[in-house]
C-alpha positions as CSV (number, residue, x, y, z in Angstrom):
1,M,-30.9,-15.9,-17.6
2,R,-27.9,-17.0,-15.3
3,Y,-25.9,-20.0,-16.4
4,L,-26.2,-21.6,-13.3
5,L,-24.6,-24.5,-11.3
6,Q,-22.6,-25.5,-14.6
7,R,-19.8,-27.4,-12.8
8,V,-22.0,-29.2,-10.3
9,S,-24.8,-30.4,-12.8
10,G,-22.0,-31.2,-15.2
11,S,-20.5,-33.6,-12.7
12,L,-23.7,-35.0,-11.9
13,A,-24.8,-35.8,-15.4
14,Q,-21.2,-37.5,-15.9
15,R,-21.8,-39.8,-12.9
16,G,-25.6,-40.5,-14.4
17,L,-27.3,-39.1,-11.3
18,R,-30.8,-37.5,-11.5
19,G,-30.8,-36.3,-8.0
20,T,-33.6,-34.4,-6.6
21,V,-33.6,-30.5,-6.3
22,G,-32.9,-30.9,-2.8
23,R,-29.8,-33.0,-3.3
24,I,-28.3,-30.6,-5.7
25,R,-28.9,-27.8,-3.2
26,Q,-27.2,-29.9,-0.3
27,E,-24.1,-30.4,-2.5
28,L,-23.8,-26.7,-3.3
29,R,-24.8,-25.3,0.1
30,P,-21.7,-24.4,2.5
31,R,-21.6,-24.1,6.1
32,R,-23.5,-21.1,7.3
33,Q,-21.4,-18.1,8.6
34,D,-22.2,-14.6,9.6
35,V,-23.1,-12.5,6.7
36,T,-24.2,-9.1,5.7
37,T,-28.1,-8.6,5.4
38,F,-29.9,-6.6,2.9
39,E,-33.2,-5.1,3.3
40,T,-36.0,-7.3,1.7
41,E,-39.8,-7.8,2.1
42,P,-41.3,-11.2,3.0
43,L,-43.3,-12.5,0.0
44,G,-47.0,-12.0,0.4
45,S,-46.5,-9.0,2.9
46,G,-47.6,-6.4,0.6
47,T,-49.8,-5.5,-2.3
48,L,-49.0,-4.0,-5.6
49,P,-48.1,-0.3,-5.5
50,P,-51.1,1.6,-7.1
51,S,-48.4,3.6,-9.2
52,L,-44.7,3.6,-10.0
53,Q,-42.8,7.0,-10.6
54,C,-41.9,6.3,-14.3
55,S,-40.6,8.8,-16.8
56,H,-42.2,9.6,-20.0
57,A,-38.5,10.6,-21.4
58,P,-36.6,7.6,-19.8
59,L,-33.0,7.4,-20.1
60,V,-33.1,3.7,-19.0
61,S,-35.8,1.0,-19.9
62,V,-36.2,-1.7,-17.2
63,V,-37.5,-4.8,-18.6
64,I,-38.8,-7.6,-16.4
65,P,-40.2,-10.9,-18.0
66,V,-42.6,-12.8,-15.8
67,H,-44.4,-16.1,-16.0
68,G,-46.6,-16.5,-13.0
69,K,-44.8,-16.3,-9.5
70,L,-47.1,-13.2,-8.8
71,D,-45.9,-12.8,-5.1
72,Y,-42.3,-12.6,-6.4
73,T,-43.3,-9.9,-9.0
74,V,-45.2,-8.0,-6.3
75,A,-42.1,-8.0,-4.0
76,C,-39.8,-6.9,-6.9
77,L,-42.1,-3.8,-7.8
78,R,-42.5,-2.9,-4.3
79,S,-38.7,-2.7,-3.9
80,I,-38.5,-0.7,-6.9
81,A,-41.0,1.8,-5.5
82,R,-39.2,2.1,-2.3
83,H,-35.8,3.0,-3.8
84,S,-36.1,5.9,-5.8
85,T,-33.5,6.6,-8.5
86,R,-31.8,10.0,-10.0
87,V,-31.8,8.6,-13.4
88,P,-35.3,8.7,-15.2
89,F,-36.6,5.3,-16.2
90,E,-39.6,3.6,-17.6
91,L,-40.9,0.0,-16.3
92,I,-41.9,-2.7,-18.9
93,V,-43.0,-5.9,-17.6
94,V,-43.7,-8.6,-20.2
95,D,-46.3,-11.2,-19.1
96,D,-45.1,-14.5,-20.9
97,A,-48.7,-16.0,-20.7
98,S,-48.7,-16.5,-17.2
99,P,-51.2,-19.1,-15.7
100,D,-52.2,-17.0,-12.8
101,A,-53.7,-13.8,-12.6
102,T,-50.4,-11.8,-13.2
103,A,-51.7,-9.8,-16.2
104,E,-54.8,-8.6,-14.4
105,A,-53.0,-7.6,-11.2
106,L,-50.5,-5.7,-13.2
107,A,-52.9,-3.9,-15.5
108,G,-54.0,-1.6,-12.5
109,V,-50.6,-0.2,-11.7
110,A,-50.3,3.3,-13.0
111,G,-47.0,4.1,-14.8
112,L,-46.1,0.4,-15.5
113,R,-45.9,-0.6,-19.4
114,L,-47.4,-4.1,-19.4
115,L,-46.7,-6.2,-22.4
116,R,-48.8,-9.4,-23.0
117,N,-47.4,-12.4,-25.1
118,P,-50.1,-14.0,-27.0
119,S,-48.2,-17.2,-26.3
120,N,-45.4,-18.3,-24.0
121,L,-42.1,-17.2,-25.7
122,G,-39.6,-18.0,-22.8
123,F,-37.2,-15.7,-21.2
124,I,-35.2,-14.8,-24.3
125,G,-38.3,-14.0,-26.5
126,S,-39.9,-12.0,-23.8
127,C,-36.8,-9.9,-23.1
128,N,-36.5,-9.2,-26.8
129,A,-40.2,-8.4,-27.1
130,G,-39.7,-5.9,-24.2
131,A,-36.6,-4.3,-25.7
132,A,-38.5,-3.9,-29.0
133,I,-41.0,-1.3,-27.4
134,A,-38.3,0.3,-25.0
135,R,-37.6,4.2,-25.1
136,G,-34.7,4.5,-23.2
137,N,-31.0,4.8,-24.2
138,Y,-30.1,1.8,-22.1
139,L,-31.8,-1.4,-21.3
140,L,-31.9,-3.0,-17.9
141,F,-33.3,-6.5,-17.7
142,L,-34.2,-7.7,-14.3
143,N,-35.7,-11.0,-13.2
144,N,-39.1,-10.8,-11.3
145,D,-37.5,-13.0,-8.5
146,T,-35.2,-10.0,-7.4
147,Q,-35.7,-7.3,-4.9
148,V,-33.6,-4.2,-5.6
149,T,-31.7,-2.1,-3.1
150,P,-30.5,1.7,-3.0
151,G,-28.5,2.8,-6.1
152,W,-29.4,-0.4,-8.1
153,L,-30.0,1.4,-11.4
154,D,-28.1,4.6,-10.8
155,R,-24.7,2.9,-10.1
156,L,-25.3,0.6,-13.2
157,Y,-25.8,3.6,-15.4
158,G,-23.1,5.5,-13.7
159,C,-20.6,2.4,-14.6
160,L,-21.6,2.4,-18.1
161,A,-21.3,6.4,-18.3
162,E,-17.8,6.4,-16.6
163,E,-16.3,3.7,-18.1
164,P,-14.7,4.1,-21.9
165,D,-16.0,1.8,-24.3
166,A,-18.4,0.0,-21.8
167,G,-21.2,-1.9,-23.4
168,M,-22.8,-3.8,-20.6
169,A,-22.7,-4.0,-17.0
170,G,-24.2,-6.4,-14.2
171,S,-24.8,-6.1,-10.4
172,R,-23.5,-7.6,-7.4
173,L,-26.1,-10.5,-6.9
174,V,-26.8,-11.8,-3.3
175,Y,-29.1,-14.3,-1.8
176,P,-31.9,-13.2,0.5
177,D,-29.9,-14.8,3.4
178,G,-27.2,-12.2,2.7
179,R,-24.6,-14.6,1.2
180,L,-23.0,-13.6,-2.1
181,Q,-24.4,-15.1,-5.2
182,E,-22.5,-13.7,-8.0
183,A,-19.7,-11.0,-8.6
184,G,-19.3,-11.5,-12.3
185,G,-18.8,-14.5,-14.1
186,I,-15.6,-16.5,-15.5
187,V,-15.7,-18.5,-18.7
188,Y,-13.1,-21.0,-19.5
189,A,-11.9,-22.1,-22.5
190,D,-13.9,-25.4,-22.5
191,G,-17.0,-23.2,-22.2
192,Q,-17.6,-24.1,-18.6
193,A,-18.5,-21.2,-16.4
194,W,-18.1,-20.1,-12.7
195,N,-20.0,-17.4,-10.8
196,Y,-17.1,-15.7,-8.8
197,G,-17.8,-15.5,-5.2
198,R,-20.6,-17.8,-4.7
199,F,-21.6,-18.3,-1.1
200,E,-19.0,-15.8,0.1
201,Q,-19.5,-12.7,2.3
202,P,-20.5,-9.9,0.0
203,D,-18.6,-7.2,1.9
204,D,-15.2,-8.9,1.3
205,P,-13.3,-6.2,-0.9
206,R,-12.3,-9.0,-3.2
207,F,-15.9,-8.5,-4.6
208,L,-16.1,-4.8,-4.0
209,Y,-14.3,-3.4,-7.0
210,R,-15.3,-2.7,-10.6
211,R,-13.8,-4.9,-13.2
212,D,-14.0,-6.4,-16.7
213,V,-15.7,-9.9,-16.7
214,D,-16.3,-12.5,-18.9
215,Y,-20.2,-12.1,-18.4
216,V,-22.8,-10.9,-16.1
217,S,-25.9,-12.5,-15.1
218,G,-29.2,-11.6,-16.8
219,A,-30.8,-11.5,-13.5
220,S,-29.9,-7.7,-13.4
221,L,-28.0,-6.5,-16.4
222,M,-27.8,-3.1,-18.0
223,I,-26.7,-2.7,-21.9
224,D,-26.7,0.2,-24.4
225,S,-29.9,0.0,-26.4
226,A,-28.4,0.6,-29.6
227,L,-25.7,-1.9,-29.0
228,F,-28.4,-4.7,-27.9
229,R,-30.1,-4.2,-31.1
230,A,-27.0,-4.0,-33.4
231,I,-25.9,-7.5,-32.2
232,G,-29.4,-8.8,-32.5
233,G,-30.5,-8.9,-28.9
234,F,-30.5,-12.2,-27.0
235,D,-29.8,-14.9,-29.4
236,A,-33.0,-17.1,-30.0
237,H,-30.8,-19.8,-30.9
238,Y,-30.7,-20.4,-26.9
239,A,-34.5,-20.4,-26.8
240,P,-36.2,-20.7,-24.3
241,A,-33.3,-19.8,-21.9
242,Y,-29.9,-20.2,-20.5
243,C,-26.4,-19.4,-21.8
244,E,-28.1,-16.4,-23.5
245,D,-26.4,-13.8,-21.1
246,M,-22.9,-15.4,-21.8
247,D,-23.7,-15.3,-25.4
248,L,-24.8,-11.7,-25.0
249,A,-21.5,-10.8,-23.3
250,F,-19.3,-12.3,-25.9
251,A,-21.2,-10.4,-28.7
252,V,-20.7,-7.2,-26.8
253,R,-16.9,-7.7,-26.8
254,A,-16.8,-8.9,-30.3
255,A,-18.5,-5.4,-31.1
256,G,-15.4,-3.8,-29.4
257,R,-17.2,-2.8,-26.3
258,R,-16.5,-4.0,-22.5
259,V,-18.4,-6.0,-20.1
260,L,-18.2,-4.8,-16.4
261,Y,-19.2,-5.8,-12.9
262,E,-20.5,-3.2,-10.9
263,P,-20.6,-3.9,-7.2
264,A,-22.1,-0.6,-6.0
265,S,-25.4,-1.9,-7.5
266,V,-26.6,-4.6,-5.4
267,V,-29.7,-6.7,-6.0
268,V,-31.2,-9.7,-4.1
269,H,-32.1,-12.6,-6.1
270,C,-34.0,-15.7,-5.2
271,E,-32.2,-18.2,-7.6
272,G,-34.0,-20.8,-9.0
273,I,-37.5,-19.5,-8.7
274,S,-37.9,-18.7,-12.2
275,S,-36.5,-22.1,-13.7
276,G,-36.0,-24.4,-10.8
277,L,-32.6,-26.1,-9.7
278,D,-33.1,-29.5,-11.2
279,P,-30.8,-29.7,-14.4
280,F,-32.8,-32.6,-15.9
281,T,-36.2,-31.1,-16.0
282,G,-38.1,-28.2,-17.2
283,V,-36.3,-25.1,-18.7
284,K,-33.3,-25.8,-16.5
285,Q,-32.5,-29.0,-18.9
286,Y,-31.5,-26.4,-21.5
287,Q,-28.5,-25.4,-19.5
288,R,-26.7,-28.4,-20.8
289,V,-28.1,-28.2,-24.2
290,N,-27.1,-24.7,-24.7
291,Q,-23.7,-25.2,-23.7
292,A,-22.8,-27.3,-26.5
293,K,-24.4,-24.5,-28.8
294,F,-22.4,-21.6,-27.2
295,V,-19.0,-23.8,-27.5
296,A,-19.8,-24.1,-31.0
297,K,-20.8,-20.5,-32.0
298,W,-17.9,-19.0,-29.7
299,R,-14.8,-21.7,-30.4
300,E,-12.5,-19.1,-31.6
301,A,-13.0,-16.5,-28.9
302,L,-12.8,-19.3,-26.3
303,E,-9.2,-20.1,-27.5
304,R,-8.4,-16.7,-25.8
305,Q,-10.2,-17.8,-22.4
306,P,-8.2,-19.4,-19.4
307,P,-7.8,-23.0,-19.8
308,A,-10.1,-25.5,-17.6
309,R,-9.1,-25.7,-14.0
310,T,-7.0,-22.5,-13.9
311,R,-7.0,-21.0,-10.5
312,V,-9.9,-18.6,-10.1
313,E,-7.6,-15.6,-9.0
314,E,-5.5,-16.0,-11.9
315,A,-8.6,-16.4,-14.3
316,L,-10.0,-13.1,-13.1
317,G,-7.1,-11.1,-14.3
318,W,-6.6,-13.4,-17.5
319,G,-4.7,-11.6,-20.2
320,R,-4.2,-8.4,-17.9
321,R,-1.1,-7.4,-16.1
322,H,-1.2,-7.0,-12.6
323,I,0.5,-4.5,-10.4
324,L,0.6,-4.2,-6.4
325,I,0.7,-0.7,-4.8
326,V,1.7,-0.3,-1.2
327,D,1.7,3.0,0.5
328,A,1.5,4.3,4.2
329,L,-2.1,4.8,4.3
330,T,-5.1,4.0,2.0
331,P,-5.2,7.2,-0.5
332,D,-7.8,9.8,0.1
333,P,-7.8,12.6,-2.5
334,T,-9.6,14.9,0.0
335,R,-6.6,14.5,2.5
336,D,-3.2,15.5,0.8
337,S,-1.7,16.0,-2.8
338,G,0.1,12.7,-2.6
339,S,-3.1,11.0,-2.2
340,L,-4.6,12.6,-5.4
341,R,-1.5,11.8,-7.4
342,L,-1.5,8.2,-6.5
343,V,-5.2,7.8,-7.2
344,N,-4.9,9.5,-10.5
345,I,-1.8,6.9,-11.2
346,M,-4.4,4.2,-10.6
347,R,-6.8,5.6,-12.9
348,L,-4.1,5.6,-15.5
349,L,-3.1,2.1,-14.9
350,R,-6.7,0.9,-15.1
351,E,-7.0,2.8,-18.6
352,R,-3.8,1.0,-19.6
353,N,-5.7,-2.5,-18.8
354,W,-3.6,-3.1,-15.6
355,Q,-5.1,-5.3,-12.8
356,V,-4.5,-2.8,-9.8
357,S,-4.2,-4.2,-6.0
358,F,-3.6,-1.8,-3.2
359,M,-2.4,-2.6,0.4
360,A,-1.8,0.2,3.0
361,D,1.1,-0.6,5.3
362,N,-1.2,-0.7,8.3
363,R,-3.8,-2.7,6.3
364,R,-6.5,-0.3,7.2
365,A,-9.3,1.0,5.1
366,T,-12.8,2.4,5.6
367,P,-15.8,1.1,3.7
368,A,-15.8,4.7,2.2
369,E,-12.2,4.3,0.9
370,I,-12.8,0.8,-0.3
371,E,-15.9,1.9,-2.3
372,R,-13.8,4.9,-3.7
373,L,-11.0,2.8,-4.8
374,G,-13.4,0.0,-6.1
375,R,-15.2,2.6,-8.2
376,L,-11.8,3.1,-10.0
377,G,-11.5,-0.6,-10.5
378,V,-8.9,-1.1,-7.5
379,R,-8.8,-4.1,-5.2
380,V,-8.1,-3.2,-1.7
381,L,-6.3,-5.5,0.6
382,C,-7.1,-4.8,4.0
383,K,-8.0,-6.2,7.6
384,P,-9.6,-8.5,8.4
385,W,-10.0,-9.8,5.0
386,S,-6.3,-9.8,3.6
387,P,-3.3,-11.2,5.5
388,P,-0.2,-9.3,6.0
389,L,2.1,-8.8,3.0
390,S,4.3,-11.3,3.2
391,A,1.6,-13.8,3.7
392,W,-0.2,-12.3,0.6
393,L,2.8,-12.4,-1.7
394,A,3.4,-15.8,-0.9
395,R,-0.2,-16.8,-1.6
396,E,-0.8,-14.5,-4.7
397,G,2.6,-13.0,-5.7
398,R,3.0,-15.4,-8.6
399,D,0.3,-13.4,-10.5
400,L,2.1,-10.0,-10.1
401,D,4.0,-8.2,-13.0
402,A,4.9,-5.2,-10.9
403,V,5.2,-3.9,-7.3
404,M,5.1,-0.2,-6.7
405,L,6.5,0.8,-3.1
406,C,5.5,4.4,-2.1
407,R,7.8,6.4,0.2
408,H,11.3,5.5,1.5
409,Y,10.2,4.3,4.9
410,I,7.6,2.0,3.4
411,A,10.1,0.6,0.6
412,L,12.9,0.2,3.3
413,P,11.2,-3.1,5.1
414,H,9.4,-4.3,1.9
415,L,11.7,-4.3,-1.0
416,S,14.1,-7.3,-0.1
417,L,10.7,-9.2,0.7
418,V,9.1,-8.3,-2.6
419,R,12.6,-9.5,-4.3
420,R,12.7,-12.8,-2.7
421,L,9.0,-13.6,-3.0
422,V,8.1,-12.3,-6.2
423,P,11.4,-12.3,-8.2
424,R,9.9,-11.9,-11.5
425,A,8.0,-8.7,-10.7
426,K,9.4,-5.2,-11.7
427,V,9.9,-3.2,-8.7
428,L,9.0,0.5,-8.7
429,F,10.1,3.0,-5.8
430,D,8.0,6.0,-5.9
431,T,9.6,8.6,-3.8
432,V,6.5,10.8,-3.6
433,D,9.2,13.5,-2.7
434,L,12.9,13.2,-1.7
435,H,12.8,12.8,1.9
436,F,16.3,13.4,2.6
437,L,16.1,16.6,0.5
438,R,12.8,17.9,2.5
439,E,14.8,17.0,5.9
440,Q,17.9,18.7,4.9
441,R,16.2,21.8,3.8
442,A,14.4,21.9,7.2
443,A,17.6,21.4,9.0
444,E,19.2,24.2,7.2
445,H,15.9,26.5,7.6
446,A,16.1,25.9,11.6
447,A,19.8,25.6,11.9
448,N,19.5,22.1,13.6
449,P,22.4,19.7,13.5
450,A,20.4,17.0,14.7
451,L,17.9,17.1,11.9
452,A,20.8,17.5,9.6
453,R,22.2,14.2,10.8
454,Q,18.8,12.6,10.3
455,A,18.8,13.8,6.9
456,Q,22.0,12.3,6.1
457,A,20.8,9.1,7.3
458,S,17.7,9.3,5.3
459,R,19.9,10.3,2.3
460,Q,21.8,6.8,2.5
461,A,18.7,5.0,2.9
462,E,16.9,6.5,0.0
463,L,19.9,6.3,-2.2
464,G,20.3,2.4,-1.4
465,L,16.6,2.0,-2.5
466,I,16.9,3.8,-5.7
467,R,19.9,1.2,-6.5
468,A,17.9,-1.7,-5.7
469,A,14.8,-0.6,-7.4
470,D,14.4,-1.3,-11.2
471,V,12.6,2.1,-11.6
472,T,12.6,5.1,-9.3
473,L,9.8,7.8,-9.7
474,V,10.4,11.3,-8.8
475,V,7.9,14.3,-9.0
476,S,10.2,17.1,-9.8
477,P,12.8,17.6,-12.7
478,I,15.1,19.2,-10.1
479,E,15.0,15.8,-8.1
480,R,15.7,13.9,-11.0
481,E,18.7,15.9,-11.8
482,L,20.1,15.7,-8.4
483,L,19.6,11.7,-8.6
484,M,21.2,11.3,-11.9
485,A,24.2,13.3,-10.8
486,E,24.3,11.1,-7.6
487,L,23.5,7.8,-9.3
488,P,24.2,7.8,-13.2
489,E,23.5,4.2,-13.3
490,A,20.0,4.4,-11.8
491,R,16.9,4.3,-13.9
492,V,14.8,7.6,-12.8
493,E,11.6,8.6,-14.4
494,L,9.6,11.7,-13.9
495,L,6.0,11.1,-12.9
496,S,5.0,14.4,-11.4
497,N,1.5,15.3,-9.9
498,V,-1.4,14.3,-12.1
499,H,-4.4,16.7,-12.5
500,D,-7.8,17.2,-14.4
501,V,-8.1,20.7,-15.6
502,P,-11.5,21.8,-15.0
503,G,-10.7,25.4,-15.7
504,R,-11.9,28.7,-14.1
505,S,-15.6,28.7,-13.2
506,R,-15.7,32.5,-12.0
507,G,-14.2,35.8,-12.8
508,F,-12.1,38.1,-11.0
509,G,-15.1,40.3,-9.8
510,E,-17.0,37.7,-8.4
511,R,-14.1,36.5,-5.9
512,A,-12.8,37.6,-2.6
513,G,-10.5,36.4,0.0
514,L,-7.2,34.3,0.2
515,M,-6.9,30.5,0.5
516,F,-4.2,28.2,1.8
517,V,-4.4,24.4,1.6
518,G,-2.3,22.3,3.8
519,G,-2.6,19.5,6.5
520,A,-0.9,20.5,9.9
521,A,0.7,16.8,9.9
522,H,3.1,17.9,7.4
523,P,6.1,19.9,8.9
524,P,6.4,22.3,6.0
525,N,2.7,23.3,6.2
526,I,3.1,23.8,10.1
527,D,5.6,26.3,9.3
528,A,3.8,28.0,6.5
529,I,0.6,28.4,8.4
530,E,2.6,30.0,11.3
531,W,4.4,32.4,9.2
532,L,1.0,33.3,7.5
533,A,-0.8,33.7,10.8
534,E,2.1,35.5,12.6
535,D,3.5,37.7,10.0
536,I,2.2,37.7,6.5
537,Y,-1.8,38.0,7.0
538,P,-1.5,40.5,10.0
539,R,0.4,42.8,7.5
540,I,-2.2,42.2,4.7
541,R,-5.1,42.8,7.4
542,A,-3.6,46.2,8.5
543,R,-3.9,47.5,5.1
544,R,-6.8,45.5,3.9
545,P,-9.1,44.6,6.7
546,D,-11.8,43.4,4.2
547,I,-9.6,40.6,2.9
548,E,-10.2,37.0,4.8
549,L,-7.8,34.2,4.8
550,H,-9.2,30.3,4.7
551,L,-6.9,27.8,5.9
552,I,-8.2,24.3,4.8
553,G,-6.7,20.9,5.7
554,D,-6.3,18.6,8.6
555,M,-5.4,20.2,12.1
556,A,-6.2,19.7,15.5
557,E,-9.3,21.4,17.0
558,S,-7.0,23.3,19.5
559,D,-4.9,24.8,16.4
560,R,-8.4,25.9,14.7
561,T,-9.4,27.7,17.8
562,R,-5.9,29.3,18.3
563,L,-6.0,30.4,14.5
564,A,-9.4,31.7,14.5
565,I,-8.3,35.3,14.8
566,A,-9.9,38.3,13.1
567,G,-10.1,37.8,9.5
568,I,-8.7,34.0,9.5
569,R,-11.2,31.1,9.0
570,A,-9.7,27.7,9.9
571,H,-11.8,25.3,8.3
572,G,-9.9,22.3,8.9
573,R,-10.3,19.4,6.6
574,V,-13.2,19.6,4.0
575,E,-14.7,17.2,1.7
576,E,-14.8,19.3,-1.5
577,L,-12.1,22.1,-2.1
578,G,-14.4,23.4,-5.2
579,P,-16.4,26.2,-3.2
580,W,-13.0,27.8,-2.1
581,L,-11.3,27.2,-5.6
582,S,-14.2,29.0,-7.4
583,D,-14.7,31.9,-4.6
584,C,-11.4,32.9,-3.6
585,R,-9.3,35.4,-5.3
586,I,-5.7,34.1,-4.6
587,A,-4.2,30.9,-3.4
588,L,-1.0,31.2,-1.2
589,A,1.7,28.8,-1.0
590,P,4.2,30.4,1.5
591,L,6.5,27.3,2.0
592,R,9.9,27.9,3.3
593,Y,11.4,24.4,3.0
594,G,10.2,21.2,1.5
595,A,10.6,19.0,-1.5
596,G,9.0,17.7,-4.5
597,V,6.1,19.4,-6.5
598,K,3.2,21.1,-4.5
599,G,0.0,19.8,-5.3
600,K,-1.9,22.8,-3.7
601,V,-0.2,24.9,-6.5
602,N,-1.1,22.6,-9.3
603,M,-4.7,22.3,-8.0
604,A,-5.3,26.0,-7.8
605,M,-3.8,26.6,-11.1
606,S,-5.9,23.8,-12.8
607,H,-8.8,25.8,-11.5
608,G,-7.7,29.0,-13.2
609,L,-6.7,30.4,-9.4
610,P,-3.6,32.6,-9.4
611,V,-1.0,31.7,-7.0
612,V,1.3,33.9,-4.6
613,A,4.3,31.4,-3.8
614,T,7.8,31.2,-2.5
615,S,10.5,30.1,-4.8
616,I,10.5,26.5,-2.7
617,A,7.0,26.2,-3.3
618,A,7.1,26.6,-7.3
619,E,10.1,24.5,-7.7
620,G,10.2,22.1,-10.3
621,M,7.0,23.3,-12.0
622,N,8.2,25.3,-15.0
623,L,6.9,28.6,-13.4
624,I,8.0,32.0,-14.4
625,D,7.6,34.9,-12.1
626,G,5.3,37.5,-13.2
627,Q,4.2,35.3,-16.1
628,D,2.7,32.2,-14.5
629,V,2.8,32.9,-10.8
630,L,4.2,35.8,-8.4
631,L,7.0,34.7,-6.3
632,A,8.2,36.3,-3.1
633,D,10.7,34.8,-0.4
634,D,10.4,37.3,2.5
635,G,7.3,38.4,4.4
636,E,7.2,42.3,2.8
637,S,7.7,41.2,-0.6
638,F,5.0,38.4,-0.1
639,V,2.4,41.0,1.2
640,E,3.2,43.2,-1.6
641,A,2.7,40.5,-4.2
642,V,-0.7,39.6,-2.7
643,L,-1.9,43.2,-2.6
644,R,-0.7,44.0,-6.0
645,L,-2.6,40.8,-7.6
646,Y,-5.6,41.1,-5.4
647,D,-6.4,44.7,-7.0
648,D,-5.2,44.1,-10.6
649,E,-7.7,42.1,-12.6
650,A,-5.5,42.3,-15.9
651,L,-2.5,40.6,-14.1
652,W,-4.9,38.0,-12.3
653,M,-6.5,37.2,-15.8
654,R,-2.9,36.8,-17.2
655,L,-1.8,34.5,-14.5
656,S,-4.9,32.5,-14.5
657,E,-4.6,31.9,-18.3
658,A,-0.9,30.9,-17.9
659,G,-1.4,28.7,-14.9
660,L,-4.0,26.8,-16.6
661,A,-1.6,26.2,-19.7
662,N,1.1,25.2,-17.3
663,V,-0.8,22.4,-15.7
664,Q,-2.1,21.2,-19.2
665,R,1.4,21.1,-20.4
666,H,3.0,19.5,-17.5
667,F,0.7,18.0,-15.1
668,S,-2.1,16.5,-17.1
669,F,-3.0,13.1,-17.7
670,D,-1.6,13.1,-21.2
671,A,1.9,14.0,-19.6
672,A,1.8,11.3,-17.1
673,R,0.7,8.7,-19.3
674,Q,4.0,8.8,-21.2
675,A,6.1,8.6,-18.1
676,L,4.1,5.6,-16.7
677,D,4.4,3.9,-19.9
678,R,8.2,4.4,-19.8
679,A,8.4,3.1,-16.3
680,L,6.3,0.0,-17.1
681,A,7.9,-0.7,-20.5
């Protein structure tokens, strides 16, 4: 059960007050504000479901201890019946000698496993009894005064499955009126606890990212079954209740496992129904008694906790370094290669135990983007919740150890601000690619003097930023060599594209067609699409009308219509590239200018899909023509390379294998870890 109202009840005890439950509630209750509401069912509005869709081979065992309060139990079970799960589970209700007709009523629910205690064991005894008969690999302890929402179980299970060394995870708890009740707990060095986010708005991004926490509430808590048994379950030393969930969390960490808060699992909790709110009577009185037991047991571990009265935001990241990342837009891996690289860098930072905050220069983020980054453990700073960068740095910048500014046009207006407001933070300038080099090559390609002058201005700006930053990140060894020649005193690290390597899913004979990936907002991609549509593909189709070309990436509807000529399928942006990466026979990269390393080439190779590219598209990737890739820089040669590869299975297999090896060697997470460690050392 939750360690509730610790600070308020403690202050009341010190003043010698024994106020009523109503007076305690009055002291805690803030002014009402507009909040998100969650679907719940009024008490007494329904009957017990006749059956529950439980599994005979469960992965998760849900354990609900009950002592009377049948109306709440009915509402809880009805919510479970409404919200099906993908993960198979069993449901164990432990009746703790209820004084009402709870046991008789539950006995008629098919699929439910009812365990009846011969005498009242309290919350701890009932939970341990339910766990003893559980068959699942994971236990989910759930209060009967809760109602679950979609994803309640699946998201907790996913958290434990996805996070390395995860041992226990808890839900985002909200009140029936929609206010936030808890987003994980903080424990201070004196043993006092704080429920983070109490009475705040539950959709504030501060509470929407997965993170390590000191403890999670027993109102909705999932733990590895073997781990629970190995550490002895809930410690009966705290019987009948209170502090047992904090104690369990400390035991989980002592066993070398992590305790996490999972915001995507939302559970509505009617706080105080199980044990009341008066800290001087009933079960609630054990809250104060058990705190002393907890402090005595975990005295050494508490020395590593934040001191009493530490600011909440500082306590949240206690013992972890904190980095702020600023980019033009909130990253979306389905949109562009730069987004995929940044998201994977965030994954590596979280793996390295960094606390990661992100702000887009326009401070915009959709709910889906907030959830996507939140699942990675990244806090998103966005409108209307967070102030502009200058105000945020003034308020919270003292907790920062590093700031990463992405792209020169984002770093230019912000680098001096960061230096002034956060002088202790290491400043990283992530070029993404060298803007001036791309502009310079575009000017040469188009023979455009105005663009050449613009490239020169960009060059001066970027070189100035590189001088001012502590570390500069580039994606291409070519660009690193260029900068080291220009600015030998600068610290420049190669942190290229970062890719998983899923491998080849289908063979040569199961594939057909060509694919090009690139958004039409990027000038080199626009040029490549036009070259493909007007020159390269018409020549291919003239000789092989059976070969289709798939164009994938953001583009205006008018462009999709214009490009939808015979043989070309302009799909626009797609949510998932997988179907084309597994079904197409060749990926194309006909870029005639640009800079950096091309994610479209990395992505194809990571799936075992051979690539025909220009020299510019393959630059900085350690690729050898005929061994890892086929290279061609004019239309006729490009067409010949495509047609040769399209019908040569042996060549296709050699390039497929070599491409996979290239990505694993130069663009994998292992390669990026080393570069990131050097940059942040």
